[in-house]
C-alpha positions as CSV (number, residue, x, y, z in Angstrom):
1,X,126.3,61.8,133.7
2,X,122.6,60.8,134.1
3,X,120.7,62.2,137.1
4,X,118.2,59.5,138.3
5,X,114.5,60.4,138.7
6,X,114.4,59.0,142.3
7,X,117.4,58.6,144.7
8,X,117.8,56.5,147.8
9,X,119.6,57.9,150.8
10,X,122.7,55.9,149.9
11,X,122.6,57.2,146.4
12,X,122.3,60.8,147.7
13,X,125.3,60.2,150.0
14,X,127.3,58.8,147.1
15,X,126.3,61.6,144.9
16,X,127.4,64.2,147.5
17,X,130.8,62.6,147.7
18,X,131.3,62.9,143.9
19,X,129.9,66.4,143.4
20,X,132.3,68.9,144.8
21,X,130.4,72.1,144.0
22,X,127.3,73.5,142.4
23,X,129.1,74.1,139.1
24,X,129.7,70.4,138.7
25,X,126.0,69.8,139.2
26,X,125.1,72.3,136.5
27,X,127.5,70.8,134.0
28,X,126.0,67.4,134.6
29,X,122.5,68.6,134.0
30,X,123.5,70.6,130.9
31,X,125.2,67.5,129.4
32,X,122.0,65.7,129.8
33,X,120.0,68.5,128.1
34,X,118.5,69.3,131.5
35,X,117.2,65.8,131.9
36,X,115.2,64.7,135.0
37,X,111.6,65.3,136.1
38,X,111.2,68.7,134.5
39,X,110.6,70.2,138.0
40,X,113.8,72.0,139.0
41,X,112.7,72.4,142.6
42,X,112.0,68.7,143.0
43,X,115.2,67.8,141.3
44,X,117.3,70.2,143.4
45,X,116.2,68.3,146.6
46,X,118.0,65.2,145.1
47,X,121.2,67.1,144.4
48,X,124.1,68.2,146.5
49,X,123.4,70.3,149.6
50,X,125.1,73.3,147.9
51,X,122.6,73.3,145.0
52,X,119.2,74.4,146.5
53,X,116.1,76.3,145.4
54,X,117.0,79.9,145.7
55,X,114.8,83.0,145.3
56,X,116.0,84.8,142.2
57,X,115.0,88.4,141.6
58,X,114.2,89.7,138.1
59,X,114.4,93.5,137.6
60,X,113.3,95.1,134.3
61,X,113.5,98.6,133.2
62,X,111.4,99.9,130.3
63,X,112.4,102.7,127.9
64,X,108.8,104.0,127.8
65,X,105.9,103.3,130.2
66,X,103.3,100.7,129.5
67,X,99.6,101.6,128.9
68,X,97.5,101.4,132.1
69,X,95.9,98.1,131.0
70,X,99.2,96.5,130.0
71,X,101.3,94.1,132.2
72,X,104.8,92.7,131.9
73,X,105.3,89.0,131.9
74,X,108.2,86.6,132.3
75,X,108.6,83.1,130.8
76,X,111.4,80.6,130.3
77,X,112.6,77.0,130.1
78,X,112.0,76.1,133.8
79,X,108.7,74.9,135.2
80,X,108.6,77.8,137.6
81,X,108.9,80.1,134.6
82,X,106.1,78.5,132.7
83,X,108.2,76.5,130.2
84,X,107.6,79.1,127.5
85,X,103.8,78.8,127.7
86,X,101.7,81.9,127.7
87,X,99.1,80.5,130.1
88,X,101.7,79.7,132.7
89,X,103.9,82.9,132.6
90,X,105.1,84.8,135.7
91,X,103.5,88.3,136.0
92,X,105.8,91.1,137.2
93,X,104.9,93.8,139.6
94,X,105.0,97.5,138.6
95,X,107.3,99.4,141.0
96,X,107.1,102.7,139.0
97,X,106.3,103.8,135.5
98,X,109.5,102.3,134.1
99,X,110.5,99.6,136.6
100,X,109.1,96.1,137.1
101,X,110.1,93.3,139.4
102,X,109.3,89.7,140.5
103,X,110.9,86.9,142.6
104,X,110.9,83.3,141.4
105,X,112.3,80.3,143.3
106,X,114.7,78.6,141.0
107,X,117.5,76.1,141.1
108,X,120.7,78.1,141.7
109,X,123.0,75.7,140.0
110,X,121.1,75.5,136.7
111,X,121.6,77.7,133.7
112,X,118.2,79.0,132.5
113,X,116.8,80.8,129.5
114,X,114.0,83.4,129.7
115,X,112.2,86.2,127.9
116,X,110.0,89.2,128.8
117,X,106.8,90.2,127.1
118,X,103.9,92.7,127.4
119,X,100.4,91.5,127.6
120,X,96.8,92.5,128.2
121,X,94.3,90.2,130.1
122,X,90.8,90.2,128.8
123,X,87.5,89.8,130.8
124,X,87.7,86.0,130.5
125,X,91.2,85.9,132.0
126,X,93.0,85.1,128.7
127,X,96.3,86.9,128.0
128,X,96.9,88.7,124.7
129,X,100.5,89.2,123.7
130,X,101.1,92.8,122.7
131,X,104.9,92.8,122.4
132,X,107.6,90.3,123.1
133,X,111.4,90.0,123.0
134,X,112.3,88.3,119.7
135,X,116.1,87.9,119.9
136,X,117.1,84.7,118.1
137,X,118.7,83.5,121.4
138,X,116.8,84.1,124.6
139,X,118.3,85.7,127.7
140,X,120.5,83.5,129.9
141,X,120.4,83.3,133.7
142,X,123.7,81.8,134.8
143,X,124.2,79.4,137.8
144,X,125.4,81.1,141.0
145,X,126.5,80.2,144.5
146,X,123.5,80.3,146.8
147,X,124.8,83.3,148.9
148,X,125.6,85.3,145.8
149,X,122.5,84.9,143.6
150,X,121.9,88.4,142.6
151,X,119.1,88.9,140.2
152,X,119.6,90.3,136.7
153,X,119.1,94.0,135.9
154,X,117.5,93.9,132.4
155,X,116.3,96.5,129.9
156,X,113.2,95.3,128.0
157,X,114.1,94.4,124.4
158,X,117.9,94.8,124.9
159,X,119.9,91.7,125.8
160,X,123.4,93.3,125.5
161,X,125.0,96.7,125.8
162,X,126.1,96.4,122.2
163,X,122.5,96.7,120.8
164,X,121.5,100.0,119.5
165,X,117.7,99.4,119.5
166,X,115.3,97.0,121.2
167,X,114.3,93.9,119.4
168,X,110.6,93.6,120.1
169,X,107.8,92.5,117.9
170,X,104.0,92.0,118.2
171,X,102.8,88.7,119.4
172,X,100.7,86.0,117.7
173,X,97.0,85.3,118.1
174,X,95.8,83.0,120.9
175,X,92.4,83.7,122.3
176,X,91.7,86.8,120.2
177,X,91.1,87.7,116.6
178,X,92.1,90.6,114.3
179,X,89.6,92.5,112.1
180,X,91.1,94.8,109.5
181,X,89.0,97.4,107.7
182,X,90.8,98.4,104.6
183,X,90.9,101.7,102.8
184,X,93.1,100.3,100.1
185,X,91.3,100.8,96.8
186,X,89.9,103.3,94.4
187,X,86.4,104.7,94.2
188,X,85.4,103.5,97.6
189,X,83.0,106.3,98.4
190,X,79.8,107.2,96.5
191,X,79.0,110.7,97.5
192,X,75.6,112.4,97.2
193,X,76.7,116.0,97.7
194,X,80.4,116.9,97.4
195,X,79.8,120.2,99.2
196,X,78.4,118.4,102.2
197,X,80.8,115.5,102.3
198,X,84.1,115.5,100.4
199,X,85.9,112.1,100.7
200,X,89.1,113.9,99.4
201,X,89.3,115.8,102.7
202,X,88.1,113.7,105.6
203,X,89.3,112.1,108.8
204,X,88.3,108.6,109.7
205,X,88.0,106.9,113.1
206,X,86.7,103.5,114.3
207,X,85.0,103.8,117.6
208,X,83.9,100.7,119.6
209,X,80.3,101.1,120.8
210,X,81.0,98.8,123.8
211,X,84.3,98.9,125.7
212,X,85.9,95.6,126.6
213,X,89.2,94.5,128.1
214,X,91.5,93.2,125.3
215,X,89.7,95.3,122.6
216,X,92.3,97.6,120.9
217,X,91.8,99.7,117.8
218,X,94.9,100.8,115.9
219,X,95.6,101.9,112.4
220,X,98.4,102.0,109.7
221,X,98.6,104.9,107.3
222,X,101.1,103.5,104.9
223,X,103.8,106.1,104.3
224,X,107.5,105.3,103.9
225,X,109.1,104.8,107.2
226,X,105.9,105.7,109.1
227,X,103.6,102.7,108.5
228,X,103.8,101.1,111.9
229,X,100.5,100.4,113.7
230,X,99.6,103.0,116.3
231,X,96.6,104.3,118.2
232,X,94.1,106.6,116.5
233,X,94.2,110.4,116.9
234,X,91.2,111.8,118.8
235,X,89.6,113.1,115.6
236,X,90.6,110.3,113.3
237,X,93.1,109.6,110.6
238,X,93.3,112.0,107.6
239,X,92.4,110.2,104.4
240,X,92.2,111.2,100.7
241,X,91.9,109.3,97.5
242,X,95.0,107.1,96.9
243,X,95.9,106.8,100.6
244,X,96.2,103.4,102.1
245,X,94.7,103.3,105.6
246,X,94.2,100.0,107.4
247,X,92.3,99.9,110.7
248,X,93.6,97.0,112.8
249,X,91.2,95.9,115.5
250,X,92.2,93.2,118.0
251,X,89.3,91.8,120.0
252,X,88.7,88.7,122.3
253,X,87.1,85.7,120.5
254,X,84.1,85.8,122.8
255,X,83.4,89.4,121.5
256,X,83.4,88.4,117.9
257,X,79.6,88.1,117.6
258,X,78.7,90.8,120.1
259,X,80.9,93.8,119.3
260,X,79.5,96.9,117.5
261,X,81.5,99.8,116.0
262,X,80.9,103.2,114.6
263,X,82.9,104.7,111.7
264,X,83.1,108.4,112.4
265,X,83.9,110.9,109.6
266,X,85.4,114.3,110.6
267,X,86.2,117.4,108.5
268,X,89.8,118.7,108.5
269,X,88.5,121.3,111.0
270,X,87.7,118.3,113.4
271,X,83.9,118.7,113.0
272,X,81.9,115.5,113.1
273,X,80.3,115.2,109.6
274,X,78.6,111.8,109.9
275,X,79.0,108.2,110.9
276,X,78.1,104.7,109.9
277,X,77.3,101.7,112.2
278,X,78.8,98.3,111.7
279,X,78.5,95.1,113.7
280,X,80.8,92.2,114.0
281,X,77.9,90.0,112.9
282,X,78.2,91.6,109.5
283,X,81.7,90.0,109.1
284,X,80.7,86.8,107.3
285,X,83.6,84.4,106.7
286,X,87.2,85.4,106.6
287,X,86.8,88.3,104.2
288,X,84.2,90.3,102.4
289,X,82.9,93.7,101.4
290,X,80.8,95.9,103.8
291,X,78.2,98.3,102.3
292,X,78.0,101.2,104.7
293,X,75.7,104.2,104.7
294,X,77.3,107.3,106.3
295,X,74.5,109.3,108.0
296,X,74.7,113.0,108.6
297,X,75.6,114.1,112.2
298,X,73.1,117.0,112.0
299,X,70.3,115.2,110.1
300,X,70.5,111.5,111.0
301,X,67.9,110.6,108.4
302,X,70.1,112.0,105.6
303,X,72.7,109.7,103.9
304,X,75.9,111.7,103.1
305,X,77.7,108.9,101.2
306,X,77.8,105.1,100.6
307,X,81.1,103.3,101.3
308,X,82.3,99.9,100.0
309,X,84.7,98.8,102.7
310,X,86.7,95.6,102.4
311,X,87.5,93.6,105.5
312,X,89.5,90.6,106.6
313,X,89.2,88.6,109.8
314,X,92.3,86.8,111.1
315,X,91.5,83.9,113.5
316,X,94.1,82.1,115.7
317,X,95.9,79.1,114.3
318,X,93.5,76.3,115.2
319,X,95.9,73.4,115.8
320,X,98.6,73.1,118.5
321,X,99.5,76.2,120.5
322,X,102.8,78.0,119.9
323,X,105.2,79.3,122.5
324,X,107.9,81.8,123.3
325,X,110.9,79.4,122.9
326,X,112.3,81.0,119.8
327,X,111.3,82.7,116.6
328,X,112.7,82.8,113.0
329,X,110.2,85.4,111.8
330,X,112.9,88.0,111.4
331,X,115.9,85.7,111.3
332,X,118.0,86.5,108.2
333,X,121.6,87.3,109.3
334,X,123.4,90.0,107.4
335,X,126.4,87.7,107.2
336,X,124.5,85.4,104.8
337,X,125.4,85.8,101.1
338,X,123.0,86.7,98.3
339,X,121.1,83.5,97.8
340,X,120.0,81.7,94.6
341,X,116.4,80.5,94.5
342,X,115.1,78.0,92.0
343,X,111.8,79.2,90.5
344,X,109.3,76.3,90.7
345,X,112.4,74.1,91.2
346,X,114.5,74.2,88.0
347,X,112.1,76.4,86.1
348,X,108.9,76.6,84.2
349,X,107.9,73.6,82.1
350,X,104.8,74.5,80.0
351,X,106.9,76.5,77.5
352,X,109.2,75.9,74.6
353,X,112.6,74.7,75.5
354,X,111.6,73.5,79.0
355,X,113.9,71.7,81.4
356,X,113.7,67.9,81.5
357,X,111.9,67.9,84.9
358,X,108.4,69.2,85.1
359,X,108.1,72.3,87.3
360,X,106.9,72.0,90.9
361,X,107.9,68.3,91.2
362,X,110.3,66.8,93.6
363,X,112.5,65.9,90.6
364,X,112.7,69.6,89.6
365,X,113.4,70.7,93.2
366,X,116.2,68.2,93.4
367,X,117.6,69.3,90.1
368,X,117.9,72.9,91.3
369,X,119.6,71.6,94.4
370,X,122.0,69.5,92.4
371,X,123.1,72.7,90.6
372,X,123.7,74.5,94.0
373,X,120.4,76.4,94.4
374,X,120.1,77.6,98.0
375,X,116.3,77.5,98.1
376,X,113.5,76.6,95.8
377,X,110.2,78.4,95.3
378,X,107.0,76.3,95.2
379,X,103.3,77.1,94.8
380,X,100.6,75.7,97.2
381,X,96.9,75.2,96.5
382,X,94.3,73.4,98.5
383,X,92.2,70.7,97.0
384,X,88.4,70.3,97.6
385,X,89.2,67.8,100.4
386,X,91.7,70.1,102.1
387,X,95.0,68.6,100.8
388,X,97.8,71.2,100.2
389,X,99.3,70.3,96.8
390,X,102.0,71.9,94.6
391,X,101.1,73.4,91.3
392,X,101.4,76.9,89.8
393,X,98.2,77.8,88.1
394,X,94.8,78.0,89.8
395,X,93.4,75.4,87.4
396,X,94.4,73.0,84.7
397,X,93.4,72.0,81.2
398,X,92.1,68.5,81.0
399,X,89.9,66.1,78.9
400,X,88.0,62.9,79.4
401,X,89.9,59.6,79.2
402,X,90.3,58.4,75.6
403,X,89.2,61.6,74.0
404,X,91.4,62.7,71.1
405,X,92.4,66.3,71.5
406,X,93.6,68.2,68.5
407,X,92.6,71.8,69.3
408,X,92.8,74.0,72.4
409,X,89.1,74.6,72.4
410,X,88.5,70.9,73.0
411,X,90.0,71.2,76.4
412,X,88.2,71.7,79.7
413,X,89.5,74.0,82.4
414,X,88.9,73.0,86.0
415,X,90.0,74.7,89.3
416,X,92.1,72.8,91.8
417,X,89.9,74.0,94.6
418,X,87.0,72.1,93.1
419,X,88.7,68.7,92.8
420,X,89.6,66.2,95.5
421,X,93.1,64.8,95.5
422,X,92.4,61.3,94.4
423,X,90.6,62.6,91.3
424,X,93.3,65.2,90.6
425,X,95.9,62.4,90.4
426,X,93.9,60.7,87.7
427,X,93.3,63.7,85.4
428,X,94.9,64.1,82.1
429,X,97.1,67.2,81.9
430,X,97.5,69.5,78.8
431,X,99.1,72.8,78.0
432,X,99.1,74.9,74.9
433,X,102.6,76.0,73.7
434,X,102.8,78.3,70.8
435,X,99.3,77.3,69.7
436,X,100.1,73.6,69.9
437,X,98.3,71.2,72.3
438,X,100.7,69.1,74.4
439,X,99.8,66.3,76.8
440,X,101.8,65.4,79.8
441,X,101.6,62.3,82.0
442,X,99.0,62.4,84.7
443,X,100.1,61.9,88.3
444,X,99.0,58.2,88.3
445,X,100.5,57.6,84.9
446,X,104.0,58.6,85.8
447,X,106.0,55.6,87.0
448,X,108.8,57.7,88.6
449,X,107.4,59.1,92.0
450,X,109.7,62.1,92.1
451,X,108.5,63.2,88.6
452,X,104.8,63.1,89.4
453,X,102.8,66.2,89.1
454,X,100.7,67.5,92.0
455,X,103.0,66.3,94.8
456,X,101.5,66.9,98.3
457,X,103.2,69.6,100.4
458,X,103.9,67.0,103.1
459,X,105.7,64.8,100.6
460,X,107.9,67.6,99.4
461,X,108.7,68.7,103.0
462,X,109.7,65.1,103.9
463,X,111.6,64.2,100.8
464,X,113.7,67.3,100.1
465,X,117.0,67.6,102.1
466,X,116.9,69.9,105.0
467,X,119.8,71.8,103.5
468,X,117.6,73.0,100.7
469,X,115.6,76.0,101.8
470,X,112.0,76.5,100.7
471,X,109.9,79.5,99.7
472,X,106.3,78.4,100.2
473,X,104.1,80.6,98.0
474,X,100.5,80.6,99.1
475,X,98.3,80.9,95.9
476,X,95.3,83.2,96.4
477,X,93.5,84.8,93.5
478,X,93.6,88.6,93.2
479,X,91.0,91.1,92.1
480,X,92.1,93.1,89.1
481,X,92.0,96.9,88.7
482,X,89.8,96.6,85.7
483,X,87.4,94.2,87.3
484,X,87.1,90.5,87.8
485,X,89.5,88.1,89.6
486,X,92.3,85.8,88.6
487,X,90.1,82.8,89.5
488,X,87.1,81.9,91.8
489,X,88.0,81.0,95.3
490,X,85.4,79.4,97.7
491,X,87.6,77.9,100.3
492,X,87.7,79.9,103.6
493,X,91.0,81.8,103.9
494,X,91.6,81.0,107.5
495,X,91.0,77.3,106.9
496,X,93.4,77.5,103.9
497,X,96.2,79.2,105.9
498,X,95.8,76.8,108.9
499,X,96.0,73.7,106.7
500,X,99.2,74.8,105.1
501,X,100.6,76.0,108.5
502,X,99.9,72.7,110.1
503,X,101.9,70.7,107.6
504,X,104.8,73.2,107.6
505,X,105.0,73.3,111.4
506,X,104.7,69.5,111.7
507,X,106.9,68.5,108.8
508,X,108.8,71.5,107.5
509,X,110.7,72.6,110.6
510,X,114.5,72.3,111.0
511,X,115.3,74.0,107.7
512,X,115.4,77.5,106.1
513,X,111.7,78.2,105.1
514,X,109.8,81.3,104.3
515,X,106.2,82.0,103.3
516,X,105.2,84.4,100.5
517,X,102.0,85.4,98.8
518,X,100.6,88.0,96.3
519,X,97.7,88.4,98.7
520,X,98.5,91.1,101.3
521,X,95.8,89.7,103.6
522,X,97.2,86.2,103.4
523,X,100.6,87.6,104.4
524,X,98.9,89.3,107.4
525,X,97.3,86.0,108.4
526,X,100.5,84.1,108.2
527,X,102.3,86.7,110.2
528,X,99.8,86.8,113.1
529,X,98.8,83.1,113.2
530,X,102.4,81.9,114.0
531,X,105.7,83.1,115.3
532,X,108.1,80.6,113.8
533,X,108.6,81.3,110.1
534,X,109.2,84.6,108.2
535,X,106.7,86.0,105.7
536,X,107.3,88.0,102.5
537,X,104.8,90.2,100.6
538,X,105.1,89.1,96.9
539,X,104.2,91.8,94.3
540,X,104.2,92.3,90.6
541,X,104.8,96.1,91.0
542,X,104.8,98.6,88.1
543,X,104.7,96.1,85.3
544,X,103.8,96.3,81.6
545,X,103.3,92.5,81.5
546,X,100.0,92.1,83.5
547,X,97.0,94.2,84.5
548,X,97.4,95.8,87.9
549,X,95.6,94.4,90.9
550,X,93.0,96.5,92.7
551,X,94.7,96.5,96.1
552,X,96.9,99.6,96.1
553,X,99.4,97.8,98.3
554,X,100.5,95.8,95.3
555,X,101.0,98.6,92.8
556,X,104.7,99.5,93.4
557,X,107.7,98.5,95.4
558,X,107.5,101.2,98.1
559,X,103.8,100.4,98.7
560,X,104.9,96.8,99.4
561,X,107.7,97.9,101.7
562,X,105.3,100.1,103.6
563,X,102.8,97.2,104.1
564,X,105.7,94.9,105.2
565,X,106.6,97.5,107.8
566,X,103.0,97.9,109.0
567,X,102.5,94.3,109.8
568,X,106.1,93.3,110.6
569,X,106.7,91.1,107.7
570,X,110.3,89.9,107.0
571,X,110.3,91.7,103.7
572,X,109.1,91.7,100.1
573,X,109.5,89.6,96.9
574,X,109.2,92.3,94.2
575,X,109.1,91.7,90.4
576,X,112.5,92.2,88.6
577,X,110.9,94.8,86.2
578,X,111.0,97.3,89.1
579,X,114.8,97.2,89.2
580,X,116.0,97.6,85.7
581,X,116.4,101.4,85.9
582,X,119.2,103.6,87.2
583,X,117.7,103.9,90.7
584,X,117.5,100.2,91.3
585,X,120.2,100.1,94.0
586,X,118.6,103.1,95.8
587,X,115.2,101.4,95.8
588,X,116.6,98.3,97.4
589,X,118.4,100.4,100.0
590,X,115.1,101.9,101.0
591,X,113.9,98.4,102.0
592,X,117.2,97.4,103.7
593,X,117.2,100.4,106.0
594,X,113.8,99.3,107.2
595,X,115.4,95.9,108.1
596,X,113.6,94.1,105.3
597,X,114.8,91.3,102.9
598,X,114.2,91.6,99.2
599,X,113.9,88.5,97.0
600,X,113.7,89.5,93.3
601,X,111.8,87.2,90.9
602,X,110.7,87.2,87.2
603,X,111.7,86.4,83.7
604,X,114.1,89.3,83.7
605,X,116.3,87.3,86.1
606,X,116.8,84.5,83.6
607,X,120.4,85.0,82.5
608,X,123.8,84.8,84.0
609,X,124.3,88.5,83.5
610,X,121.0,89.3,85.3
611,X,121.7,87.0,88.2
612,X,125.0,88.8,88.7
613,X,123.4,92.2,88.2
614,X,120.7,91.7,90.9
615,X,123.3,90.4,93.3
616,X,125.5,93.4,92.7
617,X,122.7,95.9,93.3
618,X,121.9,94.3,96.7
619,X,119.1,91.8,96.3
620,X,118.9,89.5,99.3
621,X,118.1,86.6,96.9
622,X,117.3,86.2,93.2
623,X,114.6,83.7,92.1
624,X,115.1,82.5,88.6
625,X,114.5,79.6,86.2
626,X,117.1,77.1,85.1
627,X,119.7,76.8,87.9
628,X,121.4,74.4,85.5
629,X,122.0,77.2,83.0
630,X,122.4,80.4,85.0
631,X,123.9,79.5,88.4
632,X,127.2,81.4,88.9
633,X,130.0,79.1,87.7
634,X,132.2,79.8,90.8
635,X,129.6,78.4,93.2
636,X,130.6,75.0,94.6
637,X,127.6,74.1,96.9
638,X,124.3,75.3,98.3
639,X,124.8,77.7,101.1
640,X,122.7,75.8,103.7
641,X,124.6,72.5,102.9
642,X,126.4,72.9,106.3
643,X,125.7,71.0,109.5
644,X,126.6,74.1,111.5
645,X,124.0,76.2,109.6
646,X,121.3,73.6,109.9
647,X,121.9,73.3,113.6
648,X,120.6,76.9,113.8
649,X,117.2,75.8,112.6
650,X,116.7,72.8,115.0
651,X,114.8,74.9,117.5
652,X,112.0,75.4,114.9
653,X,110.8,71.9,115.8
654,X,108.5,72.0,118.8
655,X,107.8,68.3,119.0
């Protein structure tokens, strides 16, 4: 039944005669997906006399008190509840340390959805989400007769008595930024006198020089099961070589160029040894390396040590604002089976005995899907003109048109980030397989669109079926332990993340999709810029195949698990080599008890026996080449090839 926007008196009388009670009105509105003006109070005036605006009371009890500067907010799918928008939320009133309450005039005959969240308001009046209820389905406020509209008695984070623990996570960035100062490497201190200042036995603290509403300093000392962000101890965080300590500073955007900090260094006896000054103006770009001089507390003119301190700055997602409607950031039901993920589609191409379809092409993704892959993994780069494209390596081997190539040394190597997309499509493409130079069709030379190399991310998202899940790996070069990096990168990291996020949010919604990256800071960015999609930390672990990266968070599986816990990632994507020993199942269990997913990848997955093995030891998913060769023979279809399952992902789409 359709409820008209405007009703004449005659229409109202007719409507009254046909609507016997408030429940009928609610059913009519629900059937129309809550159609009408969008203002439930205005609409209620047009409905039957028994369905009127009614004051509804919301009572919430907390398990622990909020900080003095924190407030509790309410939002939902009604206009009076702010329609899931942060700026239009309803503040609650603090009755005592644990109890909050508010009254909202709502339509009594309409079923409503709502959530609670904790926020801080900065000096400019902008709200910063500290924590919010992240259940897949929001709370429900049922219709009620006007005289019996009792408000809900809620517990923050718990939506049913069956839940054993609250489901609450940190928010996403809106009008604030995150600065992380990272003690995550080796040989960070250069000490002048080990007797005066011993970096093996020191406590570190970040102190804001100027206090400001919305400025919060937290830290993560990454230890198994204890890596969550928390406030600093009075005399700092104990640190020694090999520890991973990340200072996590949230500050309003209008303080980014004004804020000053002091790094204080204490002895284990809580004596102030020295300090170093740093200013937000030193944070150039999205990431970098600070050179700090730690000055003696007793003799300020004396330098105790020099510190090379990496940092990353996470800015809010710069395009359309996000809302509280729903989140899939931790949505991976335990009822799902172990999934099969096609590596680069149906597997690597630039090798001997490659599959027919070139890797990271639409044809390769569809081939994996045809052989019942549940998801495909793809690799995303940004071109010089800001186009997200799919390709594995940071660069490619090429040669001028018409030039005869007989030896590898005749080839030129160019980075994708230095080439605009139109030029990239024209370039000749070569690889060297077992010492032999092989040429492949350029994008523009391939007549079959689905086989063209360098497809745009938007084309992949639009052309692959929704029932094929996607693991979007963000490629970002890593610094190696022995020095140097995988490749040069000059594109700003926040810009890179925002460009990929824009296309995924606009064109990739409505399907199973997860982000991953070898770069821990890119994972942090993707986590705090958005609240829709899950993020995995991709690592190579303790491998004999490649040189280790300099970031200690990448060195082994448990370090990756700890980092995922610290910043509330969905889980990790570790290298298969970590799980070939006798303790493999126990290692995976250590991640699972933290609520994390584990997607295992690598050449060691490439056989039917290994696919079965990783499933049996408890991997959430296995990512391997050649779905056409190694897919379990008993599998009849892709798991997400189900209208009921796909319906669960429709709420991703905000448009």
